[in-house]
RODO-2510 file (C-alpha; in nm, 4 decimals, decimal comma):
residues 188
     n   res          X          Y          Z
     1     i    -0,4445     1,2204     0,2753
     2     l    -0,1535     1,2626     0,0304
     3     r     0,1037     1,2279     0,3103
     4     a    -0,0660     0,9075     0,4322
     5     l    -0,0804     0,7641     0,0776
     6     k     0,2931     0,8282     0,0381
     7     g     0,3667     0,6825     0,3819
     8     g     0,1953     0,3499     0,3121
     9     f     0,3816     0,3101    -0,0150
    10     e     0,7165     0,3973     0,1441
    11     e     0,6733     0,1624     0,4403
    12     t     0,6236    -0,1331     0,2095
    13     d     0,8076    -0,0631    -0,1167
    14     g     1,0146     0,2470    -0,0519
    15     y     1,3479     0,3264     0,1046
    16     y     1,5753     0,6227     0,1770
    17     d     1,8155     0,7417    -0,0884
    18     n     2,0202     1,0326     0,0478
    19     g     1,7156     1,1399     0,2529
    20     y     1,4743     1,1243    -0,0409
    21     a     1,1924     0,8802    -0,1071
    22     a     1,2953     0,6079    -0,3522
    23     m     1,1792     0,2703    -0,4779
    24     n     1,2647    -0,0070    -0,7237
    25     t     0,9931    -0,1816    -0,9203
    26     t     0,9175    -0,3830    -1,2312
    27     q     0,5484    -0,2847    -1,2241
    28     l     0,4384    -0,0071    -1,4624
    29     w     0,1360     0,0785    -1,2455
    30     q     0,3683     0,1400    -0,9450
    31     i     0,5758     0,3814    -1,1514
    32     i     0,2637     0,5778    -1,2462
    33     i     0,1214     0,5853    -0,8913
    34     w     0,4622     0,6832    -0,7479
    35     a     0,4902     0,9681    -1,0021
    36     l     0,1403     1,0912    -0,9109
    37     l     0,2053     1,0835    -0,5355
    38     y     0,5545     1,2307    -0,5645
    39     f     0,4818     1,4949    -0,8264
    40     g     0,7601     1,7302    -0,9312
    41     r     1,1188     1,6493    -1,0116
    42     m     1,2019     1,2784    -1,0158
    43     y     1,5081     1,0759    -1,1048
    44     v     1,4227     0,7639    -1,3043
    45     g     1,6701     0,4992    -1,4074
    46     i     1,6838     0,1401    -1,5236
    47     d     1,8623    -0,0815    -1,2714
    48     a     1,8375    -0,4071    -1,4643
    49     i     1,6766    -0,5850    -1,7536
    50     n     1,5813    -0,9417    -1,6700
    51     v     1,5578    -1,1792    -1,9643
    52     n     1,3920    -1,5112    -1,8883
    53     k     1,2638    -1,7891    -2,1103
    54     g     0,9039    -1,6639    -2,0946
    55     s     0,9401    -1,2889    -2,0352
    56     i     1,1508    -0,9768    -2,0213
    57     t     1,1166    -0,7337    -1,7307
    58     v     1,2706    -0,3958    -1,6653
    59     e     1,3640    -0,3026    -1,3083
    60     w     1,3131     0,0701    -1,2602
    61     f     1,4720     0,2931    -0,9959
    62     l     1,2678     0,5980    -0,8901
    63     r     1,3850     0,8744    -0,6565
    64     s     1,1630     1,1701    -0,5861
    65     s     1,2591     1,5217    -0,4844
    66     h     1,0412     1,4725    -0,1720
    67     k     1,1960     1,3951     0,1651
    68     s     1,1341     1,0360     0,2735
    69     l     0,8473     0,9621     0,5138
    70     k     0,9598     0,6070     0,5889
    71     g     0,8947     0,5357     0,9573
    72     k     0,7439     0,8798     1,0238
    73     i     0,3772     0,7861     0,9706
    74     l     0,3896     0,4599     1,1656
    75     g     0,5847     0,6344     1,4388
    76     n     0,2836     0,8611     1,4981
    77     v    -0,0061     0,6366     1,3975
    78     e    -0,2202     0,7520     1,6915
    79     e    -0,2267     1,1020     1,5377
    80     l    -0,3739     0,9839     1,2064
    81     s    -0,7368     1,0593     1,1305
    82     m    -0,9606     0,7728     1,0192
    83     e    -0,9257     0,8836     0,6548
    84     e    -0,5479     0,9100     0,6792
    85     l    -0,5190     0,5663     0,8378
    86     l    -0,7319     0,4106     0,5625
    87     a    -0,5259     0,5887     0,2929
    88     f    -0,2046     0,4624     0,4556
    89     i    -0,3394     0,1065     0,4692
    90     f    -0,4527     0,1306     0,1053
    91     t    -0,1049     0,2048    -0,0318
    92     a     0,0531    -0,0435     0,2112
    93     v    -0,1733    -0,3103     0,0590
    94     l    -0,0774    -0,1950    -0,2922
    95     g     0,2874    -0,2215    -0,1896
    96     d     0,3605    -0,5507    -0,0180
    97     g     0,0094    -0,6570     0,0778
    98     s    -0,2118    -0,9055    -0,0994
    99     v    -0,5712    -0,9074    -0,2149
   100     v    -0,7056    -1,2533    -0,2977
   101     r    -1,0638    -1,3793    -0,3093
   102     a    -1,2318    -1,2151    -0,0067
   103     n    -0,9075    -1,1649     0,1856
   104     i    -0,6836    -0,8615     0,2374
   105     n    -0,3407    -0,9059     0,3920
   106     i    -0,1452    -0,6014     0,5122
   107     m     0,2313    -0,6552     0,5348
   108     l     0,4384    -0,4155     0,7478
   109     p     0,7935    -0,4111     0,8855
   110     g     0,8090    -0,6095     1,2100
   111     e     0,9929    -0,3331     1,3942
   112     c     0,7176    -0,0745     1,3308
   113     r     0,4320     0,0108     1,5677
   114     w     0,1872    -0,2205     1,3948
   115     e     0,0100    -0,3036     1,7229
   116     t    -0,1037     0,0603     1,7554
   117     l    -0,2224     0,0578     1,3951
   118     l    -0,4119    -0,2667     1,4514
   119     e    -0,5741    -0,1329     1,7687
   120     k    -0,6837     0,1815     1,5862
   121     l    -0,8351    -0,0263     1,3039
   122     k    -1,0130    -0,2428     1,5630
   123     n    -1,1567     0,0704     1,7287
   124     m    -1,2864     0,1744     1,3860
   125     g    -1,4725    -0,1577     1,3605
   126     f    -1,2304    -0,3580     1,1447
   127     k    -1,1503    -0,6952     1,2994
   128     s    -0,8437    -0,8761     1,1697
   129     g    -0,7327    -1,2337     1,1901
   130     k    -0,4319    -1,3203     1,4057
   131     p    -0,1216    -1,1223     1,2983
   132     y     0,1855    -1,3293     1,2156
   133     l     0,5578    -1,2645     1,1738
   134     d     0,7252    -1,4156     0,8695
   135     s     1,0886    -1,5232     0,8367
   136     s     1,2000    -1,1838     0,7013
   137     n     1,0652    -0,9941     1,0073
   138     v     0,7530    -0,8718     0,8270
   139     v     0,4201    -0,8692     1,0097
   140     g     0,1146    -0,9915     0,8200
   141     i    -0,2260    -0,8647     0,9303
   142     p    -0,5034    -1,0620     0,7575
   143     f    -0,8651    -0,9517     0,7104
   144     y    -1,1179    -1,2118     0,6004
   145     s    -1,4688    -1,2177     0,4524
   146     s    -1,6975    -0,9392     0,5773
   147     n    -1,4066    -0,7668     0,7543
   148     a    -1,2130    -0,7566     0,4252
   149     i    -1,5232    -0,6295     0,2422
   150     g    -1,5739    -0,3485     0,4937
   151     l    -1,2052    -0,2548     0,4890
   152     a    -1,1932    -0,2525     0,1072
   153     r    -1,5007    -0,0272     0,0909
   154     a    -1,3602     0,2097     0,3514
   155     m    -1,0166     0,2343     0,1857
   156     i    -1,1664     0,3037    -0,1556
   157     s    -1,4102     0,5608    -0,0162
   158     v    -1,1305     0,7873     0,1136
   159     l    -0,9463     0,8035    -0,2197
   160     p    -0,9843     1,1176    -0,4286
   161     p    -1,2143     1,0461    -0,7287
   162     i    -0,9398     1,1318    -0,9787
   163     l    -0,7107     0,8717    -0,8199
   164     r    -0,9871     0,6079    -0,8362
   165     d    -1,0346     0,6906    -1,2062
   166     i    -0,6619     0,6518    -1,2742
   167     l    -0,6520     0,3215    -1,0861
   168     d    -0,9530     0,2021    -1,2881
   169     a    -0,7721     0,2959    -1,6109
   170     l    -0,4566     0,1095    -1,5022
   171     a    -0,6684    -0,1959    -1,4074
   172     f    -0,3823    -0,3843    -1,2398
   173     e    -0,4594    -0,7051    -1,0520
   174     k    -0,4501    -0,5793    -0,6900
   175     w    -0,6786    -0,2854    -0,7697
   176     v    -0,9241    -0,4990    -0,9673
   177     n    -0,9351    -0,7554    -0,6832
   178     l    -0,9809    -0,4828    -0,4206
   179     r    -1,2707    -0,3306    -0,6184
   180     r    -1,4236    -0,6767    -0,6564
   181     i    -1,4039    -0,7370    -0,2805
   182     a    -1,5601    -0,3953    -0,2100
   183     e    -1,8525    -0,4851    -0,4377
   184     m    -1,9196    -0,8188    -0,2664
   185     e    -2,2293    -0,8668    -0,0555
   186     m    -2,1626    -0,8932     0,3179
   187     k    -2,2906    -1,2036     0,4947
   188     f    -2,2951    -1,2230     0,8707
***
């Protein structure tokens, strides 16, 4: 499951840096989750400090001592177990996806094998809305209503309890919304 969790994060928010997994973020919760998934030696730096009228944000650079998995998980999606696929989707949603009301939107690079991933999810009983390609060559895969509820429950159920506890403590918006969706009552 750990490899799949890393893979979802890397596909959406990560990149290669001399062969190692790296990311830039302004979100404190992403720094903490990245550090938990990529335990061990890590290079951390501040890329920029953005000063605006209403806020100040720090852009962090993180590079792990782990080799990058970008493209490796999606290149072999048919080999993933159900639990691994759900873990991958979970961190992909935390990365570039969205969780709003009773909707979950997975965003993946357009050049990846997203069709295979979608077919595997469909075979597991998760029906998506029509995928779309945005202007930056990113594929959006939306899940609505009861399909989003079922997917949220399934993704959360495969997470190790300690990770769920940490996410609860961080209480960032995407996690809170995902938990809320998972607790909704399904209506058919």
